[in-house]
Each structure stands twice: as structure tokens, then as C-alpha cells.
C-alpha positions as CSV (number, residue, x, y, z in Angstrom):
1,M,-44.3,-11.1,-18.5
2,D,-44.9,-9.7,-14.9
3,I,-42.4,-10.4,-12.2
4,E,-43.0,-9.9,-8.5
5,I,-40.2,-10.2,-5.9
6,K,-41.0,-10.6,-2.2
7,V,-38.9,-10.9,0.9
8,K,-39.8,-12.8,4.0
9,I,-38.1,-11.6,7.2
10,S,-38.3,-13.6,10.5
11,G,-37.5,-11.7,13.7
12,P,-35.6,-12.9,16.8
13,D,-38.9,-13.5,18.6
14,G,-40.1,-15.9,15.9
15,S,-42.5,-13.5,14.2
16,A,-42.3,-13.3,10.4
17,H,-43.7,-11.0,7.8
18,T,-43.6,-10.9,4.0
19,E,-43.2,-7.7,2.0
20,K,-43.2,-6.9,-1.7
21,V,-39.9,-5.6,-2.8
22,A,-40.2,-4.9,-6.5
23,T,-42.3,-5.7,-9.6
24,F,-41.1,-5.7,-13.2
25,S,-42.7,-6.1,-16.5
26,K,-40.3,-7.9,-18.9
27,G,-40.7,-8.9,-22.5
28,A,-39.1,-11.9,-24.3
29,E,-38.8,-10.7,-28.0
30,T,-35.3,-9.2,-28.1
31,M,-31.9,-9.9,-26.6
32,G,-31.9,-6.6,-24.7
33,E,-35.0,-7.6,-22.7
34,I,-33.5,-10.9,-21.4
35,G,-32.6,-10.7,-17.8
36,L,-32.5,-7.8,-15.4
37,S,-31.1,-4.5,-16.7
38,I,-28.6,-2.5,-14.7
39,S,-31.1,0.1,-13.6
40,E,-33.6,-2.7,-12.6
41,S,-31.0,-4.5,-10.6
42,K,-30.1,-1.2,-8.9
43,E,-33.7,-0.6,-8.0
44,L,-34.1,-4.2,-6.6
45,L,-30.9,-4.2,-4.5
46,L,-31.7,-0.8,-3.0
47,K,-35.3,-1.8,-2.0
48,L,-34.0,-5.1,-0.7
49,Q,-31.3,-3.3,1.3
50,Q,-33.8,-0.9,2.8
51,K,-36.0,-3.8,4.0
52,I,-33.2,-5.8,5.5
53,V,-31.3,-2.9,7.2
54,S,-34.6,-1.5,8.6
55,A,-35.5,-4.9,10.1
56,Q,-32.0,-5.4,11.5
57,C,-31.9,-1.9,13.1
58,A,-35.4,-2.3,14.6
59,A,-34.4,-5.7,16.1
60,Y,-31.2,-4.2,17.6
61,C,-33.1,-1.2,19.1
62,T,-35.6,-3.6,20.6
63,T,-32.9,-5.3,22.6
64,R,-31.9,-1.9,24.1
65,T,-35.3,-0.7,25.3
66,R,-34.7,-2.0,28.8
67,C,-32.0,-1.4,31.4
68,P,-29.4,-4.1,31.4
69,C,-29.1,-3.9,35.2
70,C,-32.7,-3.7,36.5
71,E,-34.7,-4.6,33.4
72,R,-36.7,-1.5,33.8
73,K,-38.2,-0.2,30.5
74,L,-36.4,2.9,29.3
75,R,-38.2,6.1,28.5
76,V,-38.0,7.4,24.9
77,K,-36.6,11.0,24.6
78,A,-36.9,11.4,20.8
79,R,-37.5,9.5,17.5
80,D,-35.0,10.6,14.9
81,E,-33.8,9.2,11.7
82,M,-30.3,8.0,10.6
83,R,-29.0,7.9,7.1
84,Y,-26.8,4.8,6.7
85,R,-24.6,4.6,3.6
86,T,-24.3,1.0,2.2
87,V,-22.9,-0.6,-0.9
88,F,-26.4,-0.9,-2.3
89,G,-27.5,2.6,-1.6
90,D,-28.3,5.0,1.2
91,V,-30.9,3.8,3.7
92,T,-32.8,6.0,6.1
93,V,-33.9,4.2,9.3
94,P,-35.7,5.3,12.5
95,S,-33.2,6.1,15.3
96,P,-34.8,6.4,18.7
97,R,-33.0,8.0,21.6
98,F,-33.6,6.7,25.2
99,Y,-33.1,8.1,28.6
100,H,-30.7,6.1,30.8
101,C,-32.1,4.4,33.8
102,K,-31.6,5.9,37.2
103,C,-29.2,3.1,38.2
104,Y,-26.9,4.2,35.3
105,D,-23.7,5.8,36.7
106,G,-22.4,7.4,33.5
107,P,-22.3,11.1,32.7
108,A,-24.7,11.0,29.7
109,K,-28.4,11.2,30.4
110,T,-29.5,9.8,27.0
111,F,-28.1,7.4,24.4
112,S,-28.9,6.3,20.8
113,P,-28.6,2.5,20.2
114,L,-27.9,3.0,16.4
115,T,-25.2,5.5,17.0
116,E,-23.4,2.9,19.1
117,I,-23.5,0.1,16.6
118,L,-23.1,2.4,13.5
119,P,-20.9,5.3,14.7
120,D,-19.5,6.1,11.2
121,H,-22.8,5.9,9.3
122,V,-21.0,4.1,6.5
123,A,-21.0,0.4,5.9
124,P,-17.6,-1.3,6.2
125,E,-17.9,-3.0,2.8
126,L,-18.6,0.4,1.1
127,L,-15.6,1.9,2.9
128,W,-13.5,-1.0,1.7
129,L,-14.7,-0.7,-1.9
130,E,-14.1,3.1,-2.0
131,T,-10.6,2.7,-0.5
132,K,-9.6,-0.2,-2.7
133,W,-10.6,1.4,-6.0
134,A,-9.4,4.9,-5.0
135,S,-6.0,3.3,-4.2
136,L,-5.8,2.0,-7.9
137,V,-7.3,4.9,-9.9
138,S,-8.2,8.5,-9.4
139,F,-11.0,9.6,-7.0
140,G,-13.2,10.8,-9.8
141,V,-12.9,7.5,-11.7
142,T,-13.7,5.6,-8.5
143,A,-16.9,7.6,-8.0
144,D,-18.0,6.9,-11.6
145,I,-17.2,3.2,-11.4
146,L,-19.3,2.8,-8.2
147,K,-22.2,4.8,-9.6
148,D,-22.2,2.7,-12.8
149,V,-22.4,-0.7,-11.1
150,L,-24.0,-0.1,-7.8
151,P,-27.1,1.9,-6.6
152,I,-24.9,4.3,-5.0
153,D,-26.3,7.8,-4.1
154,A,-25.8,10.2,-7.0
155,R,-24.3,12.7,-4.6
156,L,-21.2,10.6,-4.0
157,S,-18.3,12.9,-4.9
158,P,-14.6,12.4,-5.3
159,D,-14.0,14.5,-2.2
160,T,-16.1,12.1,-0.1
161,I,-14.1,9.1,-1.3
162,R,-10.8,11.0,-0.6
163,R,-11.9,11.8,3.0
164,H,-12.9,8.1,3.5
165,L,-9.6,6.9,2.2
166,G,-7.8,9.3,4.5
167,R,-9.9,8.1,7.5
168,V,-8.9,4.4,6.7
169,A,-5.2,5.2,6.3
170,T,-5.2,7.4,9.4
171,R,-6.6,4.5,11.4
172,M,-3.8,2.2,10.1
173,E,-1.3,4.9,11.2
174,T,-2.7,5.1,14.7
175,E,-2.4,1.3,15.2
176,L,1.3,1.5,14.3
177,A,3.5,1.1,17.5
178,E,6.2,3.5,18.4
179,E,9.5,3.7,16.5
180,R,12.6,2.0,17.8
181,F,16.3,2.2,17.2
182,S,16.7,-1.6,17.1
183,F,14.1,-4.4,16.7
184,I,16.5,-7.3,17.8
185,E,14.9,-8.7,20.9
186,T,16.8,-12.0,21.3
187,N,20.4,-13.0,22.0
188,A,22.5,-15.6,20.2
189,V,21.6,-18.4,22.6
190,Q,17.9,-17.7,22.4
191,R,17.9,-17.6,18.5
192,Q,19.6,-21.1,18.5
193,Q,16.5,-22.4,20.4
194,L,14.0,-21.0,17.9
195,L,12.4,-23.3,15.3
196,L,14.1,-23.5,12.0
197,P,12.8,-20.7,9.7
198,E,11.0,-21.4,6.5
199,G,13.5,-19.8,4.2
200,P,15.3,-16.5,3.5
201,I,13.5,-13.2,2.8
202,T,14.8,-10.7,0.2
203,V,13.8,-7.0,0.7
204,G,14.4,-4.5,-2.0
205,I,14.0,-0.8,-1.1
206,D,14.2,2.0,-3.6
207,G,13.0,5.6,-4.1
208,G,10.7,7.5,-6.5
209,Y,9.5,11.0,-6.9
210,V,6.0,12.5,-6.7
211,R,4.8,15.9,-7.9
212,S,4.5,18.3,-5.0
213,R,1.8,20.9,-4.4
214,A,3.8,22.9,-2.0
215,A,5.0,26.3,-3.2
216,G,8.6,26.3,-4.3
217,Q,8.9,22.5,-4.5
218,S,8.4,20.6,-7.7
219,H,8.8,17.1,-6.4
220,F,9.5,15.2,-3.2
221,E,10.9,11.7,-2.7
222,V,8.9,8.6,-1.6
223,T,10.4,5.3,-0.5
224,V,8.9,2.0,-1.6
225,G,9.9,-1.6,-1.2
226,K,9.0,-5.2,-1.7
227,S,9.5,-8.0,0.7
228,I,9.7,-11.5,-1.0
229,P,9.9,-14.6,1.2
230,T,10.8,-18.0,-0.2
231,D,7.4,-19.6,0.0
232,R,4.9,-16.9,1.2
233,P,3.1,-14.0,-0.6
234,S,5.1,-10.9,-1.2
235,R,4.3,-7.6,0.6
236,Y,4.7,-4.0,-0.5
237,L,6.0,-1.1,1.6
238,G,5.5,2.6,1.0
239,L,6.2,5.8,2.9
240,V,7.3,9.4,2.6
241,Q,10.5,9.5,4.8
242,S,10.5,13.3,5.1
243,H,7.1,13.0,6.7
244,D,7.0,9.6,8.3
245,A,8.3,9.2,11.9
246,K,8.3,5.4,12.0
247,P,9.9,4.0,8.8
248,K,11.8,1.2,10.7
249,R,8.7,0.2,12.6
250,R,6.8,0.1,9.2
251,L,9.3,-2.3,7.7
252,H,9.4,-4.4,10.8
253,E,5.6,-4.9,10.8
254,V,5.8,-6.0,7.1
255,L,8.3,-8.6,7.9
256,K,6.4,-9.7,11.1
257,D,3.2,-10.1,9.0
258,Q,5.1,-12.5,6.8
259,G,6.0,-14.8,9.7
260,W,9.6,-13.6,10.0
261,Q,11.6,-14.7,13.0
262,E,14.9,-13.5,14.3
263,N,17.0,-16.5,13.2
264,Q,15.7,-16.1,9.6
265,P,18.1,-14.8,7.0
266,V,17.0,-11.5,5.5
267,T,18.8,-9.8,2.6
268,F,18.4,-6.1,2.2
269,M,19.1,-4.8,-1.3
270,T,19.3,-1.0,-1.7
271,D,20.8,1.6,-3.9
272,G,23.3,2.7,-1.3
273,G,21.4,5.8,-0.2
274,D,21.7,6.7,3.5
275,T,18.0,6.9,4.1
276,V,17.2,3.4,2.8
277,I,20.2,1.8,4.5
278,N,19.4,3.4,7.9
279,M,15.8,2.1,7.5
280,A,17.0,-1.5,7.5
281,L,19.8,-1.2,10.1
282,H,19.4,-3.1,13.3
283,M,16.3,-4.8,11.9
284,A,17.3,-8.5,11.8
285,P,20.3,-10.2,13.4
286,A,20.6,-12.7,10.5
287,S,20.8,-10.1,7.8
288,E,23.0,-8.9,5.0
289,H,23.0,-5.6,3.2
290,I,23.9,-5.7,-0.5
291,L,24.4,-2.8,-3.0
292,D,22.2,-4.0,-5.9
293,W,24.0,-4.6,-9.2
294,F,21.5,-2.6,-11.1
295,H,22.7,0.8,-9.7
296,I,26.3,-0.2,-10.3
297,T,25.7,-1.0,-13.9
298,M,23.5,2.1,-14.4
299,R,26.4,4.3,-13.5
300,L,28.7,2.4,-15.7
301,T,26.3,2.6,-18.6
302,V,26.2,6.4,-18.3
303,M,30.0,6.6,-18.5
304,Q,30.0,4.2,-21.4
305,Q,27.6,6.6,-23.4
306,Y,29.9,9.5,-22.7
307,V,32.9,7.5,-23.9
308,K,31.1,6.7,-27.2
309,G,30.7,10.4,-27.7
310,L,34.3,10.9,-27.0
311,A,35.3,8.3,-29.7
312,H,34.2,10.8,-32.4
313,D,36.8,13.3,-31.2
314,N,39.5,11.0,-29.7
315,E,39.2,7.3,-30.7
316,E,42.4,6.1,-29.0
317,D,41.6,7.6,-25.6
318,A,38.0,6.5,-25.9
319,E,39.1,2.9,-26.6
320,K,41.4,3.0,-23.5
321,L,38.6,4.3,-21.3
322,A,36.1,1.7,-22.6
323,R,38.6,-1.0,-21.8
324,L,38.9,0.3,-18.2
325,L,35.1,0.4,-17.8
326,R,34.9,-3.3,-18.9
327,Q,37.6,-4.1,-16.4
328,I,35.8,-2.3,-13.6
329,K,32.6,-4.1,-14.4
330,G,34.3,-7.5,-14.4
331,F,36.2,-6.9,-11.1
332,L,33.1,-5.7,-9.3
333,W,30.9,-8.5,-10.7
334,N,33.3,-11.1,-9.3
335,G,33.7,-9.2,-5.9
336,N,37.2,-8.2,-6.6
337,L,36.8,-4.8,-4.9
338,H,40.6,-4.1,-4.4
339,D,41.5,-4.3,-8.1
340,G,38.2,-2.7,-9.1
341,Q,39.0,0.4,-7.0
342,L,42.5,0.6,-8.4
343,V,41.1,0.6,-12.0
344,I,38.5,3.2,-11.0
345,E,41.4,5.3,-9.7
346,D,43.2,4.9,-13.0
347,L,40.1,5.9,-14.9
348,V,39.7,9.1,-12.9
349,M,43.4,10.0,-13.3
350,D,43.3,9.3,-17.1
351,L,40.3,11.5,-17.6
352,V,42.2,14.4,-15.9
353,D,45.1,14.0,-18.3
354,I,43.0,13.7,-21.4
355,E,43.1,16.9,-23.6
356,T,40.1,17.1,-25.9
357,D,37.4,19.4,-27.2
358,Y,34.7,17.0,-26.4
359,A,31.8,19.0,-24.9
360,S,30.8,16.4,-22.3
361,I,34.3,15.7,-21.0
362,N,33.7,17.6,-17.8
363,A,30.4,15.7,-17.2
364,L,32.3,12.4,-17.7
365,R,35.0,13.4,-15.2
366,K,32.4,14.4,-12.6
367,T,30.5,11.1,-13.2
368,A,33.7,9.1,-12.8
369,A,34.7,10.9,-9.6
370,E,31.1,10.4,-8.1
371,F,31.3,6.7,-9.0
372,Q,34.7,6.4,-7.2
373,T,33.1,7.9,-4.1
374,Y,30.0,5.8,-4.5
375,V,31.9,2.5,-4.6
376,A,34.2,3.6,-1.7
377,N,31.2,4.5,0.5
378,N,29.4,1.2,-0.3
379,K,32.4,-1.2,-0.3
380,D,31.2,-3.2,2.6
381,M,27.9,-3.9,0.7
382,I,29.5,-5.2,-2.6
383,P,29.5,-9.1,-2.7
384,N,30.7,-11.5,-5.3
385,Y,27.7,-11.1,-7.6
386,A,28.9,-13.9,-9.9
387,E,28.9,-16.4,-7.1
388,R,25.4,-15.3,-5.9
389,R,24.1,-15.7,-9.4
390,R,25.5,-19.2,-9.6
391,Y,23.7,-20.2,-6.4
392,G,20.5,-18.7,-7.7
393,E,20.4,-15.8,-5.3
394,R,19.3,-12.3,-6.3
395,V,21.9,-9.8,-7.3
396,S,19.7,-6.8,-8.4
397,T,16.7,-4.9,-7.2
398,G,15.1,-5.0,-10.7
399,F,11.9,-6.1,-8.8
400,A,12.2,-3.0,-6.6
401,E,12.5,-0.9,-9.7
402,S,9.3,-2.4,-11.0
403,T,7.8,-1.8,-7.5
404,V,8.4,1.9,-7.9
405,N,6.6,1.9,-11.2
406,T,3.7,-0.2,-9.7
407,V,3.3,1.6,-6.5
408,V,4.3,5.2,-7.4
409,G,4.3,5.6,-11.2
410,K,0.9,4.3,-12.1
411,R,-1.0,6.2,-9.4
412,F,1.1,9.3,-8.7
413,G,3.0,9.9,-11.8
414,K,2.9,9.0,-15.5
415,K,-0.2,10.7,-17.0
416,Q,-1.7,11.6,-13.6
417,Q,-1.9,15.4,-13.3
418,M,-2.6,15.5,-9.6
419,R,-0.1,17.1,-7.2
420,W,0.3,15.8,-3.7
421,S,1.1,16.9,-0.2
422,K,3.5,14.8,1.7
423,Q,0.8,13.7,4.2
424,G,-1.6,12.9,1.4
425,A,0.9,10.9,-0.6
426,H,2.0,9.0,2.6
427,L,-1.6,8.1,3.5
428,M,-2.3,7.0,0.0
429,L,0.7,4.7,-0.1
430,Q,-0.6,2.9,3.0
431,T,-3.8,1.9,1.3
432,R,-2.3,1.4,-2.1
433,T,0.4,-1.0,-0.9
434,R,-2.2,-3.1,1.0
435,T,-4.5,-3.0,-2.2
436,L,-1.7,-4.2,-4.4
437,D,-0.5,-7.1,-2.1
438,G,-4.1,-8.2,-1.3
439,T,-4.1,-7.5,2.5
440,L,-6.5,-4.6,2.6
441,R,-9.6,-6.8,3.1
442,A,-8.0,-8.7,6.0
443,K,-7.4,-5.4,7.7
444,F,-11.1,-4.5,7.4
445,E,-12.0,-7.9,8.7
446,Q,-9.9,-7.3,11.7
447,W,-11.5,-3.9,12.4
448,Y,-15.1,-5.3,11.8
449,P,-15.4,-8.9,13.2
450,G,-18.9,-9.3,11.7
451,L,-17.6,-8.7,8.2
452,K,-17.9,-11.8,6.0
453,P,-14.4,-13.1,5.2
454,Q,-13.5,-12.7,1.5
455,E,-10.4,-13.9,-0.3
456,E,-8.6,-11.0,-1.8
457,T,-6.3,-11.7,-4.8
458,P,-3.2,-9.4,-5.0
459,M,-3.6,-6.9,-7.9
460,A,-1.5,-7.6,-11.0
461,A,1.4,-5.3,-11.3
């Protein structure tokens, strides 16, 4: 069975021509012969792309052969070639260079029409695909995936993909406005005149660690977050605070993209760290800051494990300490901060008086003292968790903990052996968060208006 594929191209002037694209000889005796193979489809797509791109570029150059002011035909300076990288392979097209007309008032004497319309020499959709997949898996795996399913040039390397991703992320960074101390722009009277907001927004912010490639530093901290509106898609946030100069602006842009307005309630749930608290301060007038329950119980659980070890050496004191820990948990859960702090003080004092040979007693004393300071420093952020739970409100940033795993662990940590610079990790976080929440394609459509809209589904965590 012989198959011949032709393409008919009609130009802007009405002229049309038909060209043969590919021919195939296919059998019909076995399952493996049915349909196009991957190699045949790659060959077909590449040849088809060459015909279409060449025709489009020639048509565009034709429109630029005359001066837009006086309609005088422009002289040709040179006839070069341009290599344009597309999703379906690299295409080489003629790229003429023209002299400007005498009536042109600019500094340049010549210009290239294709350089104006294709300044990067890379198709937007190829840049999008490279950025999307490199944000999810390693650069090497991304190169292998694209080569397997598309007629991508065999010379495509992980370093090329890394540079392209960095270019995309850097462009996002340049579009970010300047940092501000406060983002509250209205007064109380103006906020009363705003339309009723759609519903509250909950923002969880937490931190993770990434392997550092800097000498003398094993890891550095990254900050990630997740913004969850009542009835709109969630958004991710990621940055390296020791590198980023605009953390508050970045959080503000995420909220603004979700349709947030200044009379809309926002709950910021953090671990009590100064960096994440300062990031959310003066962000929204109708906001509350809550110390998430997870980090309280995590510290209590550590102390409970020490007490279990103490029980092998001193059962009576261990039982007393366990009872105090249960009381602390109950008081804090119900928002009884006064009694909770009193019991914490009793716990610290009892630990000082205990005489034991237990090896970890000093570690337990230190943990209890640190917990006492932790609660005292964050007392204004401890609500009545039981009441919030009864009304169906969030009491913990468990979703933020999973966000750390999704955004950081699966790309930067776990079995990944790569070490990162702060700048490289920060740029990767910008593209990865947009890939995970499904907003990367919309950003490319904003940059390239002619790009065909495509619905992008948020990636599964």
C-alpha cells in the first residue's frame, strides 16, 4: 500500500500551490504495520512544518519589501538563512536583509524582517513545553521525553533546556513590580463601598530545604505557600527569601490573580517564623494571622517521645509529665492561653527538679524551654482551634506541608542528586509553581498574543 501526502498552500494574494510532503509504503499483514509509526509521524510533521513555516516567512517578508512611508521598493543587502526551532523540528528559512529607505529616520541602515518577528529563534510552544516538563522532571529526562515523541533536533541538550527555562523565569521576574512595605491602598470608608467579596481566602506558608552547591553550605531554605480561595482554583507560591528582594510583592500578585479585594477576609497560617510572618504583614486589612496547630502538636509530640523514654527510668515523674503535656494540649486547643502558659511553666520547673540518669533529660529540658518561648512569642496568633474546627475553618497547614513536598521535595530533594544555587532554585520555583497550578500556559499566551489558547489542567500533587 503506497500513501502520498500533499499540502496545498494559498498565499495572501490568492495564489495557491500544492507540494508533496511525504510518501509511505505500508503493509497490512501484521499489527505493527497498522497506522503511522513514531518515526514516520516525526518525518511527516517535520516536512509539513518546513513547508508551512517557509510559506509564512516568505509571505511576511513580502509585506516588508516596500517602505511603509513612501511605498518605494527597498534594496536587498543580503540573503541569509535563519534556523527556527519549533515543536516539530528545526526549520531553516531564507532571511533577506533590506536597506532602509532614505526617508527612514532611525540609526540602523539595514533590517531583517524575520529577526523582528522571530527575535528568539525559538517557537513559543517549544519554549512552553521545555519549561513545563523541566519544571516537573530533570533537564535530562525532559530532553529524552521531547526527543522520543517529537521530531526535535538530536542536538537538544539538557543545558539548552536549562537556559531556556532560566530565560522564561527571568522574564517573569522582570515583570514583577517593586517591593512595598504595605499593600493596603484603601481606607475603611472606601472598603465599605466595595462589592461583597466571594469568600475568604486561606494562605498557608511554610519552609523547606534544598541542597546547596555553594562551598561551605550544605543546604539553604526556600519558602513555599499555597493560597486557597473558597470557590476559585488554588495557587502556589515559591521563593528563596535570602535571594529574593520582593517576597511581599510576589504574595500580593498571587492574591490579586485570584481576584482578591481589600474587603475580603484572608487567613494567613504560618509556623511562627519571623520570615514568613513578615512576608504576610500589611498585606490585607481584613486578615488574621494564625499559628497552625500542626507545629504546636509537632513540638508536643517530640516531648511526649522523650517522656516515654523517661518512663523506663522514672515511671512516676514520667506519668506526671505526660499529664502536664495532655493539659497543655487541651488548653491550647481550646484557646485557653493563660492556663496553657501556666502549665508550660510548671512543666519547665518540674523538669529542672527531676533527678534522673535518663540520657535525654537535658534534651527534654531544652525542648520544653524552647516550647515555652515559642508559645510566648506567638501568643497573639493562637486562636480557639476547637471553635474554628466546629465552624469548619482550617486549624492546620497540613496542606502547606504537602505543598513543601510537592513543590520542593519532588523536584529539588528526595532522590534528586542535583545541587542548586540560590538563584537557580529561585528561578525554578517560579516556573514550577505555575506549572503545578496550571497558569504557565496563560503566561505564554499573554506574552505571545497569536498563541492559540489552550486549557491547562493543574498538575496532580
